[in-house]
SEFI-456123 format. One record per atom (N, C-alpha, C): residue in one letter; atom name; residue number from 1; x, y, z. Coordinates in Angstrom, 3 decimals. Example, Ala and Ser with C-alpha at 12.3 -4.5 7.8 and 13.67 -1.06 7.14 Angstrom:
+------+------+------+----------+----------+----------+
! vodo ! paro ! tike !        u !        v !        w !
+------+------+------+----------+----------+----------+
!    A !    N !    1 !   13.190 !   -5.690 !    7.800 !
!    A !   CA !    1 !   12.300 !   -4.500 !    7.800 !
!    A !    C !    1 !   13.200 !   -3.300 !    7.800 !
!    S !    N !    2 !   12.850 !   -2.250 !    7.080 !
!    S !   CA !    2 !   13.670 !   -1.060 !    7.140 !
!    S !    C !    2 !   12.900 !    0.030 !    7.870 !
+------+------+------+----------+----------+----------+
***
This chain:
+------+------+------+----------+----------+----------+
! vodo ! paro ! tike !        u !        v !        w !
+------+------+------+----------+----------+----------+
!    M !    N !    1 ! -201.889 ! -128.818 !   34.682 !
!    M !   CA !    1 ! -201.156 ! -129.019 !   33.701 !
!    M !    C !    1 ! -200.445 ! -130.386 !   33.478 !
!    P !    N !    2 ! -201.057 ! -131.241 !   32.660 !
!    P !   CA !    2 ! -200.341 ! -132.553 !   32.652 !
!    P !    C !    2 ! -199.084 ! -132.628 !   32.021 !
!    A !    N !    3 ! -198.302 ! -133.888 !   32.451 !
!    A !   CA !    3 ! -196.761 ! -133.891 !   31.642 !
!    A !    C !    3 ! -197.117 ! -134.256 !   30.074 !
!    V !    N !    4 ! -196.111 ! -133.801 !   29.506 !
!    V !   CA !    4 ! -196.093 ! -134.095 !   27.997 !
!    V !    C !    4 ! -194.735 ! -134.773 !   27.706 !
!    I !    N !    5 ! -194.833 ! -135.641 !   26.866 !
!    I !   CA !    5 ! -193.648 ! -136.590 !   26.396 !
!    I !    C !    5 ! -193.422 ! -135.957 !   24.983 !
!    E !    N !    6 ! -192.053 ! -135.555 !   24.797 !
!    E !   CA !    6 ! -191.478 ! -134.998 !   23.448 !
!    E !    C !    6 ! -191.255 ! -136.274 !   22.489 !
!    I !    N !    7 ! -191.174 ! -135.836 !   21.286 !
!    I !   CA !    7 ! -190.951 ! -136.815 !   20.208 !
!    I !    C !    7 ! -189.729 ! -137.340 !   20.326 !
!    S !    N !    8 ! -188.575 ! -136.648 !   21.148 !
!    S !   CA !    8 ! -187.329 ! -137.409 !   21.243 !
!    S !    C !    8 ! -187.467 ! -138.679 !   22.168 !
!    C !    N !    9 ! -188.531 ! -138.977 !   22.751 !
!    C !   CA !    9 ! -188.665 ! -140.281 !   23.670 !
!    C !    C !    9 ! -188.066 ! -141.466 !   22.945 !
!    I !    N !   10 ! -187.296 ! -142.266 !   23.595 !
!    I !   CA !   10 ! -186.607 ! -143.417 !   22.986 !
!    I !    C !   10 ! -187.578 ! -144.474 !   23.477 !
!    N !    N !   11 ! -188.498 ! -144.519 !   24.057 !
!    N !   CA !   11 ! -189.241 ! -145.659 !   24.438 !
!    N !    C !   11 ! -188.728 ! -146.711 !   25.359 !
!    C !    N !   12 ! -187.961 ! -146.169 !   26.339 !
!    C !   CA !   12 ! -187.093 ! -146.878 !   27.144 !
!    C !    C !   12 ! -187.887 ! -147.786 !   28.314 !
!    D !    N !   13 ! -189.275 ! -147.379 !   28.423 !
!    D !   CA !   13 ! -190.192 ! -148.063 !   29.290 !
!    D !    C !   13 ! -189.865 ! -147.645 !   30.809 !
!    M !    N !   14 ! -189.118 ! -146.668 !   31.051 !
!    M !   CA !   14 ! -188.907 ! -146.341 !   32.524 !
!    M !    C !   14 ! -189.987 ! -145.602 !   32.991 !
!    C !    N !   15 ! -190.805 ! -144.865 !   32.483 !
!    C !   CA !   15 ! -191.907 ! -143.981 !   33.032 !
!    C !    C !   15 ! -193.204 ! -144.666 !   33.325 !
!    V !    N !   16 ! -193.474 ! -145.704 !   32.390 !
!    V !   CA !   16 ! -194.654 ! -146.313 !   32.451 !
!    V !    C !   16 ! -194.980 ! -146.848 !   33.709 !
!    P !    N !   17 ! -194.115 ! -147.945 !   34.338 !
!    P !   CA !   17 ! -194.402 ! -148.407 !   35.729 !
!    P !    C !   17 ! -194.448 ! -147.539 !   36.845 !
!    E !    N !   18 ! -193.784 ! -146.386 !   36.613 !
!    E !   CA !   18 ! -193.914 ! -145.314 !   37.707 !
!    E !    C !   18 ! -194.932 ! -144.527 !   37.819 !
!    C !    N !   19 ! -195.979 ! -144.484 !   36.975 !
!    C !   CA !   19 ! -197.099 ! -143.739 !   36.846 !
!    C !    C !   19 ! -198.261 ! -144.211 !   37.840 !
!    P !    N !   20 ! -198.437 ! -143.628 !   38.701 !
!    P !   CA !   20 ! -199.628 ! -144.196 !   39.632 !
!    P !    C !   20 ! -200.973 ! -144.237 !   39.075 !
!    N !    N !   21 ! -201.090 ! -143.389 !   37.941 !
!    N !   CA !   21 ! -202.504 ! -143.207 !   37.324 !
!    N !    C !   21 ! -202.549 ! -143.952 !   35.971 !
!    A !    N !   22 ! -201.521 ! -144.520 !   35.834 !
!    A !   CA !   22 ! -201.658 ! -145.644 !   34.333 !
!    A !    C !   22 ! -202.071 ! -144.445 !   33.144 !
!    A !    N !   23 ! -201.446 ! -143.242 !   33.354 !
!    A !   CA !   23 ! -201.633 ! -142.075 !   32.210 !
!    A !    C !   23 ! -200.642 ! -142.206 !   31.030 !
!    I !    N !   24 ! -199.652 ! -143.002 !   31.180 !
!    I !   CA !   24 ! -198.735 ! -143.121 !   30.229 !
!    I !    C !   24 ! -198.820 ! -144.437 !   29.405 !
!    S !    N !   25 ! -199.094 ! -144.236 !   27.989 !
!    S !   CA !   25 ! -199.143 ! -145.567 !   27.261 !
!    S !    C !   25 ! -198.528 ! -145.260 !   25.700 !
!    M !    N !   26 ! -198.304 ! -146.369 !   25.048 !
!    M !   CA !   26 ! -197.481 ! -146.203 !   23.777 !
!    M !    C !   26 ! -198.672 ! -145.677 !   22.635 !
!    G !    N !   27 ! -198.005 ! -144.550 !   22.102 !
!    G !   CA !   27 ! -198.683 ! -143.860 !   21.117 !
!    G !    C !   27 ! -198.235 ! -144.467 !   19.686 !
!    P !    N !   28 ! -198.479 ! -143.589 !   18.560 !
!    P !   CA !   28 ! -198.159 ! -144.423 !   17.384 !
!    P !    C !   28 ! -196.731 ! -144.240 !   17.101 !
!    K !    N !   29 ! -195.954 ! -143.334 !   17.793 !
!    K !   CA !   29 ! -194.346 ! -143.565 !   17.589 !
!    K !    C !   29 ! -193.598 ! -143.632 !   19.007 !
!    H !    N !   30 ! -194.199 ! -143.069 !   19.887 !
!    H !   CA !   30 ! -193.614 ! -143.000 !   21.127 !
!    H !    C !   30 ! -194.562 ! -143.039 !   22.257 !
!    Y !    N !   31 ! -194.103 ! -143.088 !   23.551 !
!    Y !   CA !   31 ! -195.017 ! -142.984 !   24.760 !
!    Y !    C !   31 ! -195.678 ! -141.625 !   24.808 !
!    E !    N !   32 ! -196.923 ! -141.550 !   25.222 !
!    E !   CA !   32 ! -197.817 ! -140.336 !   25.228 !
!    E !    C !   32 ! -198.351 ! -140.379 !   26.712 !
!    V !    N !   33 ! -198.835 ! -139.232 !   27.275 !
!    V !   CA !   33 ! -199.495 ! -138.963 !   28.432 !
!    V !    C !   33 ! -200.903 ! -138.658 !   28.182 !
!    D !    N !   34 ! -202.051 ! -139.467 !   28.791 !
!    D !   CA !   34 ! -203.244 ! -139.097 !   28.744 !
!    D !    C !   34 ! -203.683 ! -137.954 !   29.637 !
!    P !    N !   35 ! -203.843 ! -136.795 !   29.159 !
!    P !   CA !   35 ! -204.204 ! -135.604 !   30.051 !
!    P !    C !   35 ! -205.391 ! -135.775 !   30.995 !
!    A !    N !   36 ! -206.235 ! -136.608 !   30.812 !
!    A !   CA !   36 ! -207.414 ! -136.899 !   31.700 !
!    A !    C !   36 ! -206.961 ! -137.747 !   32.608 !
!    L !    N !   37 ! -205.876 ! -138.553 !   32.565 !
!    L !   CA !   37 ! -205.371 ! -139.247 !   33.630 !
!    L !    C !   37 ! -204.361 ! -138.774 !   34.633 !
!    C !    N !   38 ! -203.459 ! -137.928 !   34.016 !
!    C !   CA !   38 ! -202.408 ! -137.203 !   34.566 !
!    C !    C !   38 ! -202.599 ! -136.154 !   35.593 !
!    T !    N !   39 ! -202.199 ! -136.474 !   36.829 !
!    T !   CA !   39 ! -202.495 ! -135.687 !   38.143 !
!    T !    C !   39 ! -201.174 ! -135.008 !   38.475 !
!    E !    N !   40 ! -200.109 ! -135.285 !   37.651 !
!    E !   CA !   40 ! -198.663 ! -134.945 !   38.114 !
!    E !    C !   40 ! -198.285 ! -135.461 !   39.399 !
!    C !    N !   41 ! -198.823 ! -136.618 !   39.639 !
!    C !   CA !   41 ! -198.429 ! -137.507 !   40.832 !
!    C !    C !   41 ! -198.919 ! -136.840 !   42.216 !
!    I !    N !   42 ! -199.822 ! -135.850 !   42.037 !
!    I !   CA !   42 ! -200.279 ! -135.381 !   43.191 !
!    I !    C !   42 ! -201.102 ! -136.251 !   44.218 !
!    G !    N !   43 ! -200.689 ! -136.355 !   45.440 !
!    G !   CA !   43 ! -201.389 ! -137.432 !   46.268 !
!    G !    C !   43 ! -200.565 ! -138.712 !   46.250 !
!    Y !    N !   44 ! -199.551 ! -138.701 !   45.512 !
!    Y !   CA !   44 ! -198.764 ! -139.898 !   45.538 !
!    Y !    C !   44 ! -197.331 ! -139.605 !   45.758 !
!    Y !    N !   45 ! -196.715 ! -138.597 !   45.078 !
!    Y !   CA !   45 ! -195.312 ! -138.266 !   45.148 !
!    Y !    C !   45 ! -195.131 ! -136.680 !   45.333 !
!    D !    N !   46 ! -193.931 ! -136.319 !   45.626 !
!    D !   CA !   46 ! -193.778 ! -134.754 !   45.886 !
!    D !    C !   46 ! -193.657 ! -134.013 !   44.331 !
!    K !    N !   47 ! -193.192 ! -134.897 !   43.416 !
!    K !   CA !   47 ! -193.154 ! -134.244 !   41.948 !
!    K !    C !   47 ! -193.279 ! -135.457 !   41.052 !
!    P !    N !   48 ! -193.832 ! -135.165 !   39.804 !
!    P !   CA !   48 ! -193.945 ! -136.173 !   38.731 !
!    P !    C !   48 ! -192.670 ! -137.317 !   38.689 !
!    T !    N !   49 ! -193.108 ! -138.457 !   38.904 !
!    T !   CA !   49 ! -192.284 ! -139.507 !   38.840 !
!    T !    C !   49 ! -191.681 ! -139.837 !   37.413 !
!    C !    N !   50 ! -192.471 ! -139.737 !   36.467 !
!    C !   CA !   50 ! -192.095 ! -139.854 !   35.061 !
!    C !    C !   50 ! -191.048 ! -139.030 !   34.534 !
!    I !    N !   51 ! -190.914 ! -137.699 !   34.987 !
!    I !   CA !   51 ! -190.077 ! -136.708 !   34.940 !
!    I !    C !   51 ! -188.438 ! -137.114 !   35.594 !
!    A !    N !   52 ! -188.715 ! -137.466 !   36.891 !
!    A !   CA !   52 ! -187.636 ! -137.816 !   37.627 !
!    A !    C !   52 ! -186.859 ! -139.461 !   37.119 !
!    V !    N !   53 ! -187.701 ! -140.017 !   36.456 !
!    V !   CA !   53 ! -186.886 ! -141.288 !   35.970 !
!    V !    C !   53 ! -186.433 ! -141.205 !   34.428 !
!    C !    N !   54 ! -186.758 ! -140.337 !   33.860 !
!    C !   CA !   54 ! -186.782 ! -140.155 !   32.370 !
!    C !    C !   54 ! -185.125 ! -140.071 !   32.048 !
!    P !    N !   55 ! -184.442 ! -140.978 !   31.490 !
!    P !   CA !   55 ! -182.893 ! -140.763 !   31.242 !
!    P !    C !   55 ! -182.611 ! -139.762 !   30.273 !
!    I !    N !   56 ! -183.625 ! -139.323 !   29.453 !
!    I !   CA !   56 ! -183.108 ! -138.356 !   28.342 !
!    I !    C !   56 ! -183.786 ! -137.025 !   28.462 !
!    D !    N !   57 ! -184.476 ! -136.711 !   29.611 !
!    D !   CA !   57 ! -185.211 ! -135.717 !   30.002 !
!    D !    C !   57 ! -186.232 ! -135.040 !   28.812 !
!    C !    N !   58 ! -186.898 ! -135.979 !   28.355 !
!    C !   CA !   58 ! -187.984 ! -135.511 !   27.163 !
!    C !    C !   58 ! -189.364 ! -135.234 !   27.883 !
!    I !    N !   59 ! -189.643 ! -135.513 !   29.097 !
!    I !   CA !   59 ! -190.863 ! -135.273 !   29.777 !
!    I !    C !   59 ! -190.688 ! -133.985 !   30.443 !
!    H !    N !   60 ! -191.810 ! -133.102 !   30.275 !
!    H !   CA !   60 ! -191.988 ! -131.815 !   30.998 !
!    H !    C !   60 ! -193.521 ! -131.682 !   31.308 !
!    L !    N !   61 ! -193.646 ! -130.575 !   32.068 !
!    L !   CA !   61 ! -195.073 ! -130.214 !   32.432 !
!    L !    C !   61 ! -195.469 ! -129.285 !   31.424 !
!    N !    N !   62 ! -196.722 ! -129.488 !   30.922 !
!    N !   CA !   62 ! -197.106 ! -128.673 !   29.910 !
!    N !    C !   62 ! -197.643 ! -127.348 !   30.337 !
!    S !    N !   63 ! -197.147 ! -126.153 !   30.021 !
!    S !   CA !   63 ! -197.494 ! -124.792 !   30.518 !
!    S !    C !   63 ! -198.092 ! -124.038 !   29.585 !
+------+------+------+----------+----------+----------+
***
């Protein structure tokens, strides 16, 4: 289940450089996660780093 960025995203740019898979990019209005690229940081980190660095907690795992 890849991460999802909610519409409350403020485009702060914190998550983009943290993604080891380049799965986060700017969408029409806010950053979005490409589900084909998101691995939840498995093999890189213990938990998704985008979630850890998000200052407004707008990123969550899609369940």
